N, C-alpha and C positions, 0 to 999 in steps of 0.2 A: 797678657787678660785676653788678646785675641786667640791665642791657642785652643782650649777651651771651646772657643764658639766653632772655630776648625771643625775639633773633634765631635763638637754634639751634630755638626752638621755632615760630618762624614758619618756617622753614626744613626744619622736619621734617612741617610741615603741607602747606608748598606739594608737598615732596618726594610726600607719601601721597595729595595731589592729583593730580600728575602719572602717578601709578603705575595708579593709580585712570581715569584716561582712556586709559593706553595700555593697558591688562587692558580693559577694556570691549570695542575690535574682537577684542580678540584672542580673548574667552571667546566672541564672537556667532560667531566663524570657526568655534569649535572647536564648537560646539553645532548647526552646519550642517553638518558632517562627520562627525555620528551617522547611521549607516546601519542602518535598525531592516528587521531581515527576520522574516518570518510564515513558517515551517516544520515540516513535519510531522518531519525527520528526526532521530534521535535525537543525544544529545552528543557520541560516538565520530565521528557527520560534519562538526556543526557546530564542536564547540571544533578541532578539528581544520585545518578547511578557516578558520576566522576566525585563529587564531593563524598559519597561513602568508599571509594575508590584511592582515593589519595588520602584519609585519612587514614586507611590500613596500610598504603604502604606510601609515606611522606616523600619515601624519597623518588618516585616515578611524578612526573605533571603531565597531566593527558591536555591536548588539544583536539577540540572535536572543529572538522571543516564541514559541515551541515549544506548536505547536497540532497538533491532528489534522486532517488533512486535510480534512474535512466542515467543522471547527471553523472552521477557517484561513479556508474561504470563507465562514459566514456570520460570522463577525469583520471579514473584509474588508463584506462585504454591509453589516451594521449600524453600520460607521465611517466610510464612504463619503462622509456629507455632513460630516464634520470628519477627512477622512483622516489619520494618522499615522505612517503607514507607507508604506516605500520600496518594498520587493520581497516576492513571495511565491515559492516555494520548494520543490517536491514532486514526487514519482515521477506521479503518475497526471494523463495527459494531456488528460483527459475533466474534471478540476475546472480546468485552467487556460481550456476550451472554455467552461466555468459563467459563470466570470469574465469573461471575452471578450464572451458575453453577451451579461452584466449592465453591459458598457459600463464595465469597471471595471480595465481592463489600458489602459498604454501602448505606444501602437510603439519598436523601438527598432530602429536598423541597427548589425548587427555590423560590428568592425573586422579582427577576427581572419580570416587565410586558413586555406586545410588542412581546413575542415569539408567532408565532403562533404555531399549535400543525403539520403540515406537512409541508415537502419541497418536492414539488412533490406529490409522492404518498405512502412518507417514513413516520412515525411518527420521531417529532426532538426529542423525548426526551421517553430514556424507560418507558413504560406505569408504570411498576409496581415501576419506580421512583431510580433504581439503577445507571443509566448513562446519561449523558445529552450532547445534541446538542449543541456544539458551535460555527459549521461552518458546509456548506454543500459540501458535493464532488462528481464531474463529472469523468469520464474516457475515454481518447481519445488519439488525436494523434498528436504530433507538430513535426515540422520540421523546420530544419536550410536552412532558403532561399537562401541565399549564396550558398551552399552545392548544393540544386536541380536546383538551377540556371545551376552551373557549371558545373553540369552530366545532364542536360537537362531532368530532372525529372520531370513530372506532381505533382501538390500538388493532395495531397489524401486527401480526403476526408470522404470515408465510409472506416470500417473495409477490407471489398471484396475489396477494394484498394489496399491495401497490398500484395496480394497475386500475382500480376500480375507481369510478368516477370523481367518488368522496373527495378520494386527495388529489386532484386537479390544481397543481401552482403550489402543492405544499410540500414538494420530495427537493432534496436535494444529493449532489453526489458529486464527486472530482473526476475525473477523466483517467481511464487505464493511463494513458501516455503521460501523466503527469504524475501517475503514484503508482508504485512496482504492488502495494497491497488493494490498491483499485484493481488492477487488472489480474489480479487472484480471483477476486471478487466476480468477474466479470465470467472470467475462464472456469470457475466454479460452477457457475450455471449455465455452460454453452456445455460442459463433459457431463453435468448432471441431468439435463434435461434434451442433449442434444443440440446439434448445428441450428435447425430450423430451427426448432422451437424452444431454444435458451435466446435466440437472437430478438425473436419475436416477440419474448415475453421481457426482453430488455426493451425495446423497440416502445412497448403501451408502456411499462414502469416512465421511460424518459418522457413517453407524452405528457406525464401529470410533474413535470419538473420545473423546480421554480426557477433551478441553478444547475450550470456545472460549476464546480469550485477550481480556482487553480490549484491549489496545494488539497492531500487528502485532510488536514489538518483543519482547513474551511470549512469541510462537512459539520465537524462536532462544534465549532466556533459560533456556526448558523446557526445548530438547532439549540444549543447552547444559550443566546441569547436570544429567540426565539423570532429570526430572520425569516426562516422557514422550521417545518411542525416536527420531518421528520427527516433521517439523514438514512444513507447507506454507508456502513464505515467496517471498521478491522473492530474485533471486541473491546481494546483496551481502550477505544477512543470513548466506546459509552460509560463500561465501566469505570475506567476513571472520570468521568464527569458525575458521575451519581455518587461515585465516592466524594468526588470534592463538595457537595450538598446540591448541586444544578439540579432542579425539577427532569428529571429523564430516567426514563429505561431503557432498556436493551435486551432484545430476546435473539437467539440463532436461530434462522428458518430451518426446515427439516433437506433441504436441498443446500447443504453449505459442507465446506470440509474442513479440517483439522489441519494444519502443517506450523512446521518449527520455523519459528522467528531466527536467525543468524548470525555469525561471528566468522570471520576468518583472518587470519593474518596473510597479507600480499609480499606477493613473491619479491625476494631482495630489500625487503623492509630494513631500514636502518636499525630500529631496535626489537628483533625478535624476542629478545630476553624478557622485553618490559609485556610485549602482545600474550606471551605467553602467561605471564602470571595474571596478563587482564582475563583472559578466559578461564583460566582456573579459578580466578574470584567470583567471575558473573556464576559459576557452574559452585561455587561454594556452598555451604547453607548459609553463610552471613548475607554474600549474594543473590541466592535463590530469593531471600525473606525481603531485601530491598527490592524485588518487583511488586510488590503487597503493597509497597507505600499507596494511600491512595491518588497521587500525582502519575500513576507508572499503571500499577494494575493489570499488571500481565500473568497469563498461565505459567506458572514455572514447572519445570521438565523435570523436577527431583519432586517426586509423590508426596513422600515429608513435607516438604514445606506447603502444601495443603494444612496441616493441623495446625498451623496459626494462621490462617487465612480467616476472614471476616464470613460470618452467618451468612450462606447463600452463594459465598463466591463458587462459580462454575468450577467442578474436578473432573476434567475430561479422562482421571485415570481410575475415575468410579461410576462418573455419570457418561457411558456407552453411547448413546444417543447423539451426543453432540458430533458431526461430522463424518457420523457413520454413513450419510449416503453417498454419500462419492467418493470414491477412491483416487484421488485424486493424481492425473496423469503427469508427473513434471516433465518430461522429454516432448511430450505433446505440445504443453503450455510452453517450454521453450522455443519449438521449433517455428511458431506460429506467431510469436512472442509481438514482434513488430506489426505482424500482417494484423492481428486481431488488435492492437493499437488503433492503426490506422481505420481499420472499418468499423469503429465505435465513433470514432471523430470524423467522418465523411460521414456517417449516418444520423448519429445524434450528437457531436458539439457543436460541429460547425452549420448542423440542419435544425439548432433545437427549433426557432421559433417556426418553423416549416413544418416538422414533426408535432411539433405540440398544438399547433393549429388544425391537423391535419385526424388525431387523435381524437381533440376536445369538439371536433365538427361531428365525428363520430360516436361519439359520448352524448352528443346534444340529440341525432337522430335516433337512438336508440333509448334514449327514452321519452320521445315521443312516440316512439313503435308498442311501448313497453303499455301492454293488454288491449292491442289492436293485431287484426291479422291484415298484411296487405303485402302481396306477393313480390310489386314489383320495388315495395320502398326495402324490403327485405334482401330482396337478390343485390338492390346496390349498396348497402351497407355491408352483404356478405364480400363483395366487389373491394370497395374500399379496406374493408380490413385485410383482404389478402394482400392487396398493392402495398401498405404500410410493412406489412410482415415479408416483403418480397425482400431476396438477394441477392447481389449482384453477381455471385460466385457462391458454389456445392462444397461442401466439407471436403471431398476429393479433392480439389482445385486449393483449398486454403492449407491442405496437408501436404501436398508438394513441394519438400525442400529448395528445388528449383526455383520457384514460383514464390515462396514465401522468402526469399532470400533477396527479393530484388525490393523490400521494403527495410531501409538503412536507416532512412532519416526520419525524424519527427518533428512535427509541426506543435508549435508553443499556442499559435493562430491560426484563424482561415488563411488569410493573407501572405503566410510564410511562403517561401516558394523552396519546392522540391525541384527535382531533376532525374531526367532520362527515364527510365520506364518506370519507376514508381509513379512520377509525375502523370503518364499516360494512363497508368491504372487509377489514380485516385481520379483525373477528371471523369473516366468514364461513367466509376463509379457516384461520383456527384450528380453527374446528368443524370443520372438514373434513378434514382431516388427522390431528387430534387422534383423529376417528371411524374415519381408514385405518389408525393407528397401530394402535389397542388393537386391531381387525377380524383385522390381518395378523398380530397376534400368538397371537391366537388360534388363527387357523386354523394358524401356525405349530406352535404347540405340540398343535394336535391334530393334526395331521400326524407329529409325533414320538411321541406315544402311540399308535399303532397299527401302528407300525413296529416 
């Protein structure tokens, strides 16, 4: 009677062994089909695309590593010796140029047809084949219509509108050092208006800031909630908020640009085959239609997809005015990327209270001067404006590769320490703007006092 029991035990053990052997290759195959994507995109985008892709390709599991653009670059640089990431997915083309320059991207030849060479005046794909454009992005202004109505604020249309005193304390923006898309917005105005005029514009706009947010999506969140009324954003934040039912509008100012949002395969990716499948899906008719989802609302790079877009949705392949005013110089942006971010932080982010006070004092003095003639007050106000607009370096210095190369580290807050030449330069800049803003406020207040 015991013998059958023994046989049954042996049979069970044999079955378990066979199951283990059978399972081993299956598990290995499953591991190979995990696709790891480093991206700066918010969950509304990544979760939606991930779900659609995995439904189409059930054999591939997507793992999202969400990092700010600059942090994603640093992560891929630091892990290059033992890379575990398959793809980099972000909006800023100059970020891809940095990774390409470091030899951290792999070439890929797209099989999908129907994608044009240009969007606006910008190549959709890297000419050398290291990264691909899957959507187009423009930069502009979104505002909460309920907020602006309650505060009796006019609808902004151009960057220059945001300098007006009526918007003081109502504008929000993220720092370019914390957001690749915000960097492109800052750089677009510098290229479109010129170095000196562009920075003067940013300082006057920043004088009306309520806040500088820690992440780029903190801006649409602030506008949607009514924490502040107006936000400087990449287009899909405004378009997605509107499509999701928030009381917001979005506009492209005349001085803006249109550039592709990109995706690339990381060099020595663990699963390059799955990475290629993901790119082909994003560029397919089905993948491009996902971009029209109300939670995403990105501009597809396939012109045919716009036939399925909602009424009033921007179409850069038909509306040639979007981004026409600025032919974005990617190489210039890449070479002074960290320098521009440092300048913005030193002059604006970390001196926001002083800048806001100086600009507010100038606005008050100009209001007091309205309708009057006082040469002394006019001279004081003019000098105050010049002090706020003054820059610690000229454009030639900023474009000098040796000089811009000293800016290696970004600070997340004013108290973060940097060292070496970068620290010396930033300290000089800070002393310069601190003294200028204080003097500008003093002059404006004196001008007001005599009116």
